[in-house]
DSSP file (Angstrom, degrees, kcal/mol; ACC not computed):
  #  RESIDUE AA STRUCTURE BP1 BP2  ACC     N-H-->O    O-->H-N    N-H-->O    O-->H-N    TCO  KAPPA ALPHA  PHI   PSI    X-CA   Y-CA   Z-CA
    1    1 A M              0   0    0      0, 0.0    27,-1.0     0, 0.0     2,-0.5   0.000 360.0 360.0 360.0 133.3  -12.7    0.7   -4.5
    2    2 A K  E     -a   28   0A   0     25,-0.1    57,-2.2    27,-0.0    58,-1.5  -0.976 360.0-164.7-120.0 127.2   -9.9    1.4   -6.9
    3    3 A I  E     -ab  29  60A   0     25,-2.5    27,-2.2    -2,-0.5     2,-0.4  -0.909  11.1-149.1-113.4 133.3   -6.4    0.5   -6.0
    4    4 A A  E     -ab  30  61A   0     56,-2.3    58,-2.4    -2,-0.4     2,-0.4  -0.848  20.5-168.0 -93.3 137.4   -3.1    1.6   -7.5
    5    5 A I  E     +ab  31  62A   0     25,-2.4    27,-3.4    -2,-0.4     2,-0.3  -0.976  14.7 153.3-130.2 141.8   -0.3   -0.9   -7.3
    6    6 A S  E     + b   0  63A   0     56,-2.2    58,-1.4    -2,-0.4     2,-0.3  -0.960  11.3 179.1-154.6 170.4    3.4   -0.6   -8.0
    7    7 A S  E     - b   0  64A   0     26,-1.8    58,-0.2    -2,-0.3     2,-0.2  -0.932  25.4-118.9-156.4 177.0    6.8   -2.0   -7.1
    8    8 A D    >   -     0   0    0     56,-1.4     3,-1.8    -2,-0.3     4,-0.4  -0.551  56.1 -78.9-109.8-170.6   10.4   -1.6   -7.9
    9    9 A H  G >  S+     0   0    0      1,-0.3     3,-0.6    31,-0.2     4,-0.3   0.795 130.1  59.8 -61.1 -28.1   12.5   -4.4   -9.4
   10   10 A G  G 3  S+     0   0    0      1,-0.2    -1,-0.3    30,-0.1    55,-0.2   0.582 111.8  38.5 -75.9 -10.7   12.8   -6.1   -5.9
   11   11 A G  G <> S+     0   0    0     -3,-1.8     4,-2.4    53,-0.4    -1,-0.2   0.283  80.5 107.2-123.2   9.7    9.0   -6.4   -5.7
   12   12 A N  H <> S+     0   0    0     -3,-0.6     4,-2.1    -4,-0.4     5,-0.2   0.906  80.6  49.4 -58.4 -46.5    8.0   -7.4   -9.2
   13   13 A N  H  > S+     0   0    0     -4,-0.3     4,-1.6     1,-0.2    -1,-0.2   0.928 114.1  44.4 -60.0 -46.7    7.2  -11.0   -8.5
   14   14 A L  H  > S+     0   0    0      1,-0.2     4,-2.5     2,-0.2    -1,-0.2   0.860 109.3  57.0 -68.1 -34.5    5.1  -10.3   -5.5
   15   15 A R  H  X S+     0   0    0     -4,-2.4     4,-2.4     1,-0.2    -1,-0.2   0.916 105.9  50.4 -60.2 -43.5    3.3   -7.5   -7.3
   16   16 A R  H  X S+     0   0    0     -4,-2.1     4,-1.6     1,-0.2    -1,-0.2   0.875 110.2  50.6 -63.4 -36.1    2.3   -9.9  -10.0
   17   17 A E  H  X S+     0   0    0     -4,-1.6     4,-1.9     2,-0.2    -2,-0.2   0.922 111.1  48.4 -67.5 -42.9    1.0  -12.3   -7.3
   18   18 A I  H  X S+     0   0    0     -4,-2.5     4,-2.8     1,-0.2    -2,-0.2   0.845 105.6  57.3 -69.7 -32.6   -1.0   -9.5   -5.7
   19   19 A I  H  X S+     0   0    0     -4,-2.4     4,-2.0     2,-0.2    -1,-0.2   0.908 105.9  51.0 -59.9 -41.3   -2.5   -8.4   -9.0
   20   20 A E  H  X S+     0   0    0     -4,-1.6     4,-2.4     2,-0.2    -2,-0.2   0.920 110.2  49.7 -61.1 -43.2   -3.9  -11.9   -9.4
   21   21 A L  H  X S+     0   0    0     -4,-1.9     4,-2.7     2,-0.2     5,-0.2   0.950 108.5  51.9 -59.5 -50.0   -5.4  -11.7   -5.9
   22   22 A L  H  X>S+     0   0    0     -4,-2.8     5,-2.6     1,-0.2     4,-0.6   0.888 110.6  48.6 -56.1 -39.8   -7.0   -8.3   -6.6
   23   23 A A  H ><5S+     0   0    0     -4,-2.0     3,-1.0     1,-0.2    -1,-0.2   0.930 110.5  50.9 -63.8 -45.3   -8.6   -9.8   -9.8
   24   24 A E  H 3<5S+     0   0    0     -4,-2.4    -2,-0.2     1,-0.3    -1,-0.2   0.869 111.4  48.5 -61.3 -37.0   -9.8  -12.8   -7.8
   25   25 A L  H 3<5S-     0   0    0     -4,-2.7    -1,-0.3    -5,-0.2    -2,-0.2   0.571 113.3-119.8 -80.9  -7.3  -11.4  -10.5   -5.2
   26   26 A G  T <<5 +     0   0    0     -3,-1.0     2,-0.4    -4,-0.6    -3,-0.2   0.752  59.1 154.8  74.7  25.1  -13.0   -8.4   -7.9
   27   27 A V      < -     0   0    0     -5,-2.6    -1,-0.3    -6,-0.2     2,-0.2  -0.733  45.2-125.0 -87.9 128.5  -11.1   -5.3   -6.8
   28   28 A E  E     +a    2   0A   0    -27,-1.0   -25,-2.5    -2,-0.4     2,-0.3  -0.538  43.6 167.3 -71.5 135.8  -10.6   -2.6   -9.5
   29   29 A F  E     -a    3   0A   0     -2,-0.2     2,-0.4   -27,-0.2   -25,-0.2  -0.970  33.7-144.0-147.0 161.3   -6.9   -1.8   -9.8
   30   30 A E  E     -a    4   0A   0    -27,-2.2   -25,-2.4    -2,-0.3     2,-0.7  -0.979  17.6-142.8-130.3 120.5   -4.4   -0.1  -11.9
   31   31 A D  E     -a    5   0A   0     -2,-0.4   -25,-0.2   -27,-0.2   -27,-0.1  -0.711  14.2-174.5 -84.1 115.3   -0.9   -1.5  -12.3
   32   32 A L        +     0   0    0    -27,-3.4   -26,-0.1    -2,-0.7    -1,-0.1   0.197  37.5 176.1 -99.3  16.4    1.6    1.3  -12.4
   33   33 A G        -     0   0    0    -28,-0.3   -26,-1.8     1,-0.3    -1,-0.3  -0.191  57.8-122.9  88.7-173.3    4.6   -0.9  -13.2
   34   34 A P        -     0   0    0      0, 0.0    -1,-0.3     0, 0.0   -26,-0.0   0.367  31.8-156.3 -84.1 166.3    7.5   -1.2  -13.8
   35   35 A S  S    S+     0   0    0     -2,-0.2     2,-0.3    -3,-0.1    -2,-0.1   0.498  73.1  42.1 -92.1  -7.4    7.0   -3.1  -17.0
   36   36 A T  S    S-     0   0    0      2,-0.1   -24,-0.0     1,-0.0     0, 0.0  -0.820  79.3-120.3-129.6 172.2   10.5   -4.8  -16.9
   37   37 A D  S    S+     0   0    0     -2,-0.3     3,-0.1     2,-0.1   -25,-0.1   0.275  71.4 124.5 -94.3   9.7   12.6   -6.5  -14.2
   38   38 A D  S    S-     0   0    0      1,-0.1    -2,-0.1   -30,-0.0   -29,-0.1  -0.333  77.1 -85.0 -67.2 152.2   15.5   -4.0  -14.8
   39   39 A S        +     0   0    0    -30,-0.1     2,-0.3   -31,-0.1    -1,-0.1  -0.382  57.3 174.2 -62.3 131.3   16.7   -2.1  -11.8
   40   40 A V        -     0   0    0     -2,-0.1     2,-0.6    -3,-0.1   -31,-0.2  -0.848  36.3-100.2-132.5 166.7   14.6    1.0  -11.0
   41   41 A D    >>  -     0   0    0     -2,-0.3     3,-1.4     1,-0.1     4,-0.5  -0.832  25.3-142.3 -94.4 121.4   14.5    3.7   -8.3
   42   42 A Y  H >> S+     0   0    0     -2,-0.6     4,-2.4     1,-0.3     3,-1.1   0.773  96.4  61.0 -58.2 -30.8   11.7    3.0   -5.9
   43   43 A P  H 3> S+     0   0    0      0, 0.0     4,-2.0     0, 0.0    -1,-0.3   0.862  98.1  60.8 -62.4 -31.2   10.7    6.7   -5.4
   44   44 A D  H <4 S+     0   0    0     -3,-1.4    -2,-0.2     1,-0.2   -36,-0.0   0.709 114.6  34.0 -69.3 -18.1    9.9    6.9   -9.1
   45   45 A F  H <X S+     0   0    0     -3,-1.1     4,-0.8    -4,-0.5    -1,-0.2   0.697 116.0  52.9-106.9 -27.2    7.3    4.2   -8.6
   46   46 A A  H  X S+     0   0    0     -4,-2.4     4,-2.8     2,-0.1     5,-0.2   0.880 102.3  61.4 -71.1 -38.5    6.0    5.0   -5.0
   47   47 A T  H  X S+     0   0    0     -4,-2.0     4,-3.2    -5,-0.3     5,-0.3   0.924 100.5  48.9 -62.7 -51.2    5.3    8.7   -5.9
   48   48 A P  H  > S+     0   0    0      0, 0.0     4,-2.1     0, 0.0    -1,-0.2   0.899 114.4  47.6 -59.3 -37.6    2.7    8.2   -8.6
   49   49 A V  H  X S+     0   0    0     -4,-0.8     4,-2.5     2,-0.2     5,-0.2   0.969 114.9  44.5 -62.6 -52.3    0.8    5.8   -6.4
   50   50 A A  H  X S+     0   0    0     -4,-2.8     4,-2.8     1,-0.2     5,-0.2   0.929 115.6  47.2 -60.9 -45.9    0.9    8.1   -3.4
   51   51 A E  H  X S+     0   0    0     -4,-3.2     4,-2.0    -5,-0.2     6,-0.3   0.883 111.0  53.1 -61.0 -39.5    0.0   11.2   -5.4
   52   52 A G  H  X>S+     0   0    0     -4,-2.1     6,-1.6    -5,-0.3     5,-1.3   0.905 112.4  43.8 -62.9 -43.6   -2.8    9.3   -7.1
   53   53 A V  H ><5S+     0   0    0     -4,-2.5     3,-0.8     4,-0.2    -2,-0.2   0.916 113.1  51.5 -68.9 -43.5   -4.2    8.2   -3.7
   54   54 A A  H 3<5S+     0   0    0     -4,-2.8    -2,-0.2     1,-0.2    -1,-0.2   0.856 110.4  48.7 -62.7 -34.1   -3.8   11.7   -2.2
   55   55 A S  H 3<5S-     0   0    0     -4,-2.0    -1,-0.2    -5,-0.2    -2,-0.2   0.616 116.0-112.5 -82.7 -12.0   -5.6   13.3   -5.2
   56   56 A G  T <<5S+     0   0    0     -3,-0.8    -3,-0.2    -4,-0.7    -4,-0.1   0.418  85.5 119.2  95.5  -4.1   -8.5   10.9   -5.0
   57   57 A K  S   <S+     0   0    0     -5,-1.3     2,-0.3    -6,-0.3    -4,-0.2   0.896  84.8  26.8 -60.8 -38.8   -7.8    9.2   -8.3
   58   58 A Y  S    S-     0   0    0     -6,-1.6    -2,-0.3    -9,-0.1   -55,-0.2  -0.928  70.3-143.8-122.3 148.5   -7.4    6.0   -6.4
   59   59 A D  S    S-     0   0    0    -57,-2.2     2,-0.3    -2,-0.3   -56,-0.2   0.883  83.8  -4.1 -76.8 -40.1   -8.9    5.0   -3.0
   60   60 A R  E     -b    3   0A   0    -58,-1.5   -56,-2.3    -4,-0.0     2,-0.3  -0.922  64.7-142.6-146.5 169.1   -5.9    3.1   -1.8
   61   61 A G  E     -bc   4 103A   0     41,-1.9    43,-2.6    -2,-0.3     2,-0.4  -0.968   0.4-154.3-137.1 156.0   -2.4    2.0   -3.0
   62   62 A I  E     -bc   5 104A   0    -58,-2.4   -56,-2.2    -2,-0.3     2,-0.4  -0.999  14.6-174.6-129.9 128.6   -0.1   -1.0   -2.6
   63   63 A L  E     -bc   6 105A   0     41,-3.3    43,-1.9    -2,-0.4     2,-0.4  -0.959   0.9-174.5-126.4 140.3    3.6   -0.7   -2.9
   64   64 A I  E     +bc   7 106A   0    -58,-1.4   -56,-1.4    -2,-0.4   -53,-0.4  -0.995  14.3 148.6-138.3 132.4    6.2   -3.5   -2.9
   65   65 A C  E     - c   0 107A   0     41,-1.7    43,-2.5    -2,-0.4    44,-0.3  -0.683  66.2 -69.9-136.8-163.2   10.0   -3.4   -2.9
   66   66 A G  S    S+     0   0    0     41,-0.2    43,-2.7    -2,-0.2    44,-0.4   0.937 130.0   2.4 -59.3 -49.8   12.6   -5.8   -1.5
   67   67 A T  S    S-     0   0    0     40,-0.2    40,-0.3    41,-0.2    -1,-0.2   0.617  90.8-124.6-111.4 -19.8   11.8   -4.8    2.1
   68   68 A G  S  > S+     0   0    0     38,-0.2     4,-2.1    17,-0.1     5,-0.2   0.199  86.4 104.2  88.8 -12.8    9.0   -2.4    1.8
   69   69 A I  H  > S+     0   0    0      2,-0.2     4,-2.4     1,-0.2     5,-0.2   0.940  77.7  44.7 -69.9 -48.9   10.9    0.2    3.7
   70   70 A G  H  > S+     0   0    0      1,-0.2     4,-2.4     2,-0.2     5,-0.2   0.918 114.2  49.8 -63.9 -40.7   12.0    2.5    0.8
   71   71 A M  H  > S+     0   0    0      2,-0.2     4,-2.7     1,-0.2    -1,-0.2   0.928 111.7  48.5 -61.5 -46.7    8.5    2.4   -0.7
   72   72 A S  H  X S+     0   0    0     -4,-2.1     4,-2.2     2,-0.2    -2,-0.2   0.894 111.5  49.5 -66.1 -39.7    6.9    3.3    2.6
   73   73 A I  H  X S+     0   0    0     -4,-2.4     4,-0.5     2,-0.2    -1,-0.2   0.951 113.4  46.4 -59.8 -50.1    9.3    6.2    3.2
   74   74 A A  H >< S+     0   0    0     -4,-2.4     3,-1.1    -5,-0.2     4,-0.3   0.913 112.9  48.6 -61.3 -44.4    8.8    7.6   -0.2
   75   75 A A  H >< S+     0   0    0     -4,-2.7     3,-1.9     1,-0.2    -1,-0.2   0.903 105.4  58.3 -65.7 -40.6    5.0    7.3   -0.1
   76   76 A N  H 3< S+     0   0    0     -4,-2.2    -1,-0.2     1,-0.3    -2,-0.2   0.564  91.4  71.1 -68.4  -7.0    4.8    9.0    3.4
   77   77 A K  T << S+     0   0    0     -3,-1.1     2,-0.5    -4,-0.5    -1,-0.3   0.629  81.5  88.9 -79.5 -13.0    6.5   12.0    2.0
   78   78 A V  S X  S-     0   0    0     -3,-1.9     3,-1.9    -4,-0.3    66,-0.0  -0.742  91.0-109.1 -88.7 126.1    3.3   12.8    0.1
   79   79 A K  T 3  S+     0   0    0     -2,-0.5     3,-0.1     1,-0.3    -2,-0.1  -0.254 102.0  21.3 -56.7 131.4    0.8   15.0    1.9
   80   80 A G  T 3  S+     0   0    0      1,-0.3     2,-0.4    -4,-0.1    -1,-0.3   0.377  92.0 125.6  94.0  -4.4   -2.3   13.0    2.9
   81   81 A I    <   -     0   0    0     -3,-1.9     2,-0.4    -6,-0.2    -1,-0.3  -0.721  36.8-174.5 -95.4 136.5   -0.7    9.6    2.7
   82   82 A R        -     0   0    0     -2,-0.4    20,-1.4    18,-0.1    21,-1.3  -0.794  18.4-179.1-122.8  84.6   -0.7    7.1    5.7
   83   83 A C  E     -d  103   0A   0     -2,-0.4     2,-0.5   -11,-0.2    21,-0.2  -0.753   8.9-161.1 -90.7 129.8    1.4    4.3    4.3
   84   84 A A  E     -d  104   0A   0     19,-2.5    21,-2.7    -2,-0.5     2,-0.6  -0.946  13.4-142.1-116.1 128.7    1.9    1.3    6.6
   85   85 A L  E     +d  105   0A   0     -2,-0.5     2,-0.4    19,-0.2    21,-0.2  -0.801  34.4 179.9 -84.7 118.3    4.7   -1.2    6.2
   86   86 A V        +     0   0    0     19,-2.5    21,-0.2    -2,-0.6     3,-0.1  -0.980  32.0 162.8-133.6 134.7    3.1   -4.5    7.1
   87   87 A H        +     0   0    0     -2,-0.4     2,-0.3    19,-0.1    -1,-0.1   0.113  67.8  53.8-134.9  20.5    4.3   -8.1    7.2
   88   88 A D  S  > S-     0   0    0      1,-0.1     4,-1.5    28,-0.1    -1,-0.1  -0.988  77.1-121.5-150.1 155.1    1.6   -9.8    9.3
   89   89 A V  H  > S+     0   0    0     -2,-0.3     4,-2.3     2,-0.2     5,-0.2   0.878 108.1  57.5 -64.8 -42.2   -2.2  -10.1    9.1
   90   90 A F  H  > S+     0   0    0      1,-0.2     4,-2.8     2,-0.2    -1,-0.2   0.939 108.9  46.1 -54.8 -48.9   -2.8   -8.6   12.6
   91   91 A S  H  > S+     0   0    0      1,-0.2     4,-2.7     2,-0.2    -1,-0.2   0.848 107.5  57.1 -66.5 -33.3   -1.1   -5.4   11.6
   92   92 A A  H  X S+     0   0    0     -4,-1.5     4,-1.1     2,-0.2    -1,-0.2   0.921 112.2  42.3 -63.4 -42.0   -2.8   -5.2    8.3
   93   93 A K  H  X S+     0   0    0     -4,-2.3     4,-3.1     2,-0.2     3,-0.4   0.949 115.3  49.7 -66.5 -47.6   -6.2   -5.2   10.1
   94   94 A A  H  X>S+     0   0    0     -4,-2.8     4,-3.1     1,-0.2     5,-0.8   0.886 106.4  55.0 -60.8 -39.5   -5.0   -2.8   12.8
   95   95 A T  H  <5S+     0   0    0     -4,-2.7     6,-2.3     1,-0.2     4,-0.5   0.815 114.0  41.7 -69.4 -28.7   -3.6   -0.3   10.4
   96   96 A R  H  X5S+     0   0    0     -4,-1.1     4,-0.9    -3,-0.4    33,-0.3   0.921 119.5  43.1 -78.6 -48.3   -7.0   -0.1    8.6
   97   97 A E  H  <5S+     0   0    0     -4,-3.1    32,-2.0    31,-0.2    33,-0.5   0.946 131.7  19.7 -61.9 -49.5   -9.1   -0.1   11.8
   98   98 A H  T  <5S+     0   0    0     -4,-3.1    -3,-0.2    -5,-0.2    -1,-0.1   0.829 134.6  31.8 -95.5 -34.3   -7.0    2.3   13.8
   99   99 A N  T  4<S-     0   0    0     -5,-0.8    -3,-0.2    -4,-0.5    -2,-0.1   0.483  85.2-136.4-106.3  -7.4   -4.9    4.3   11.3
  100  100 A D     <  -     0   0    0     -4,-0.9    -4,-0.2    -6,-0.3   -18,-0.1   0.882  32.5-161.2  49.7  40.8   -7.2    4.4    8.3
  101  101 A S        -     0   0    0     -6,-2.3   -18,-0.2     1,-0.1    -1,-0.1  -0.195  18.8-171.3 -53.0 138.7   -4.0    3.5    6.2
  102  102 A N  S    S+     0   0    0    -20,-1.4   -41,-1.9     1,-0.2     2,-0.4   0.441  70.2  44.3-114.3  -3.5   -4.5    4.4    2.6
  103  103 A V  E     -cd  61  83A   0    -21,-1.3   -19,-2.5   -43,-0.2     2,-0.4  -0.992  66.9-157.3-140.2 136.1   -1.4    2.8    1.3
  104  104 A L  E     -cd  62  84A   0    -43,-2.6   -41,-3.3    -2,-0.4     2,-0.4  -0.919   7.4-165.7-112.4 134.3    0.1   -0.6    2.1
  105  105 A A  E     +cd  63  85A   0    -21,-2.7   -19,-2.5    -2,-0.4     2,-0.3  -0.949   9.9 174.3-119.5 143.3    3.8   -1.5    1.7
  106  106 A M  E     -c   64   0A   0    -43,-1.9   -41,-1.7    -2,-0.4     2,-0.5  -0.940  26.4-127.7-141.4 161.1    5.3   -4.9    1.8
  107  107 A G  E >>  -c   65   0A   0    -40,-0.3     4,-1.9    -2,-0.3     3,-1.1  -0.960   5.0-158.8-117.8 121.5    8.7   -6.5    1.2
  108  108 A E  T 34 S+     0   0    0    -43,-2.5   -42,-0.2    -2,-0.5   -41,-0.2   0.783  96.9  53.7 -65.7 -28.2    9.1   -9.4   -1.3
  109  109 A R  T 34 S+     0   0    0    -43,-2.7    -1,-0.3   -44,-0.3   -42,-0.1   0.496 111.7  46.5 -84.0  -2.8   12.3  -10.4    0.4
  110  110 A V  T <4 S+     0   0    0     -3,-1.1     2,-0.3   -44,-0.4    -2,-0.2   0.791 116.2  28.4-105.3 -38.8   10.7  -10.5    3.8
  111  111 A I  S  < S-     0   0    0     -4,-1.9    -1,-0.2   -23,-0.0     2,-0.2  -0.842  73.9-119.8-124.6 161.0    7.4  -12.4    3.2
  112  112 A G     >  -     0   0    0     -2,-0.3     4,-2.3    -3,-0.1     5,-0.2  -0.468  34.6-101.3 -92.1 168.0    6.2  -15.1    0.8
  113  113 A A  H  > S+     0   0    0      1,-0.2     4,-2.7     2,-0.2     5,-0.2   0.871 117.2  55.7 -58.8 -42.9    3.3  -14.9   -1.6
  114  114 A G  H  > S+     0   0    0      1,-0.2     4,-1.6     2,-0.2    -1,-0.2   0.928 111.6  41.7 -60.1 -48.2    0.9  -16.8    0.6
  115  115 A L  H  > S+     0   0    0      2,-0.2     4,-2.8     1,-0.2    -1,-0.2   0.896 112.8  55.3 -64.2 -42.1    1.2  -14.5    3.6
  116  116 A A  H  X S+     0   0    0     -4,-2.3     4,-2.9     1,-0.2     5,-0.2   0.920 106.4  51.1 -58.6 -42.3    1.2  -11.4    1.3
  117  117 A R  H  X S+     0   0    0     -4,-2.7     4,-2.3     1,-0.2    -1,-0.2   0.899 110.3  48.8 -63.7 -39.3   -2.1  -12.5   -0.2
  118  118 A E  H  X S+     0   0    0     -4,-1.6     4,-2.4     2,-0.2    -2,-0.2   0.915 112.5  49.2 -64.9 -43.2   -3.6  -12.9    3.3
  119  119 A I  H  X S+     0   0    0     -4,-2.8     4,-2.9     2,-0.2     5,-0.2   0.961 113.0  45.4 -59.2 -53.8   -2.3   -9.5    4.3
  120  120 A V  H  X S+     0   0    0     -4,-2.9     4,-2.9     1,-0.2     5,-0.2   0.918 112.3  51.7 -61.6 -44.2   -3.7   -7.8    1.2
  121  121 A S  H  X S+     0   0    0     -4,-2.3     4,-1.9    -5,-0.2    -1,-0.2   0.919 113.3  44.7 -60.7 -43.7   -7.0   -9.5    1.6
  122  122 A A  H  X S+     0   0    0     -4,-2.4     4,-1.6     2,-0.2    -2,-0.2   0.924 114.1  49.2 -65.0 -43.5   -7.3   -8.5    5.2
  123  123 A W  H  < S+     0   0    0     -4,-2.9    -2,-0.2     1,-0.2    -1,-0.2   0.890 112.8  47.0 -65.2 -40.7   -6.2   -4.9    4.4
  124  124 A V  H  < S+     0   0    0     -4,-2.9    -1,-0.2    -5,-0.2    -2,-0.2   0.874 117.1  42.6 -67.6 -36.9   -8.7   -4.6    1.5
  125  125 A K  H  < S+     0   0    0     -4,-1.9    -2,-0.2    -5,-0.2    -1,-0.2   0.640  93.2  92.8 -87.3 -16.4  -11.6   -6.0    3.5
  126  126 A T     <  -     0   0    0     -4,-1.6     2,-0.1    -5,-0.1     3,-0.0  -0.673  63.9-149.0 -86.7 124.5  -11.1   -4.2    6.8
  127  127 A P        -     0   0    0      0, 0.0     2,-0.3     0, 0.0   -27,-0.1  -0.439  27.9 -95.2 -83.4 164.7  -12.9   -0.9    7.3
  128  128 A F        -     0   0    0     -2,-0.1   -31,-0.2     1,-0.1   -30,-0.1  -0.616  30.0-143.1 -74.5 135.5  -11.7    2.1    9.4
  129  129 A A        -     0   0    0    -32,-2.0    -1,-0.1    -2,-0.3   -31,-0.1   0.705  26.8-170.1 -79.7 -19.5  -13.3    1.8   12.8
  130  130 A G    >   +     0   0    0    -33,-0.5     3,-1.9     1,-0.1    -1,-0.2  -0.380  44.2  92.3  68.5-145.0  -13.8    5.5   13.3
  131  131 A G  T >> S+     0   0    0      1,-0.3     3,-1.5     2,-0.2     4,-0.5  -0.279 105.7   2.5  60.8-132.0  -14.8    6.7   16.7
  132  132 A R  H 3> S+     0   0    0      1,-0.3     4,-1.0     2,-0.2     3,-0.4   0.735 128.0  66.1 -61.8 -21.6  -11.9    7.6   19.0
  133  133 A H  H <> S+     0   0    0     -3,-1.9     4,-2.5     1,-0.2    -1,-0.3   0.756  86.4  69.2 -71.4 -24.2   -9.5    6.9   16.1
  134  134 A E  H <> S+     0   0    0     -3,-1.5     4,-2.1     1,-0.2    -1,-0.2   0.887  95.9  53.2 -60.6 -39.9  -10.9    9.8   14.1
  135  135 A R  H  X S+     0   0    0     -4,-0.5     4,-1.9    -3,-0.4    -1,-0.2   0.917 110.4  48.3 -60.6 -45.1   -9.4   12.3   16.5
  136  136 A R  H  X S+     0   0    0     -4,-1.0     4,-2.1     1,-0.2    -2,-0.2   0.887 109.1  51.0 -64.2 -40.3   -6.0   10.7   16.1
  137  137 A I  H  X S+     0   0    0     -4,-2.5     4,-2.6     1,-0.2    -1,-0.2   0.893 107.4  55.4 -66.4 -36.4   -6.1   10.6   12.3
  138  138 A G  H  X S+     0   0    0     -4,-2.1     4,-2.0     1,-0.2    -2,-0.2   0.898 106.4  51.0 -59.8 -41.1   -7.0   14.4   12.4
  139  139 A K  H  X S+     0   0    0     -4,-1.9     4,-1.1     2,-0.2    -1,-0.2   0.883 109.8  49.7 -65.1 -37.1   -3.9   15.0   14.4
  140  140 A L  H >X S+     0   0    0     -4,-2.1     3,-0.8     1,-0.2     4,-0.6   0.943 110.2  49.9 -63.1 -44.8   -1.8   13.1   11.8
  141  141 A M  H >< S+     0   0    0     -4,-2.6     3,-1.3     1,-0.3     4,-0.4   0.852 103.6  60.0 -62.9 -35.1   -3.4   15.1    9.0
  142  142 A D  H >< S+     0   0    0     -4,-2.0     3,-1.5     1,-0.3    -1,-0.3   0.836  95.0  64.4 -60.5 -31.1   -2.6   18.3   10.9
  143  143 A L  H << S+     0   0    0     -4,-1.1    -1,-0.3    -3,-0.8    -2,-0.2   0.765  93.1  62.3 -64.8 -22.8    1.1   17.3   10.7
  144  144 A D  T <<        0   0    0     -3,-1.3    -1,-0.3    -4,-0.6    -2,-0.2   0.688 360.0 360.0 -74.1 -16.9    0.8   17.6    6.9
  145  145 A S    <         0   0    0     -3,-1.5    -1,-0.2    -4,-0.4    -2,-0.1   0.491 360.0 360.0 -72.6 360.0    0.1   21.3    7.3
């Protein structure tokens, strides 16, 4: 599995924490920035992750901003993306099992590093359940048409 990760200025600290976790888990990743703590526009950093996942360059993506809201909205504008804004472990598992989410968004100003690490770990390790959920994912993908 290869994950693209990015943030805006409001999510830089948490992004760095999650990069450490991905390395600990042995997950291949690419950090798409930003490289400074200067103010940036979240769509400029969400879009390359979402487009990379949609094209198959990456298997999944992780986006972090102050709340996670802006990043999730921007990512979900890209055809083929199912970005879930998650701030608890139960939802992280559910969005993988039921929604086959391919991008995870979180807010640095909403949750702490410890919980974020638990969320990412659960999201990375949880497979899509398939079955009855496949029909629903198909209907979501039809909305992209």
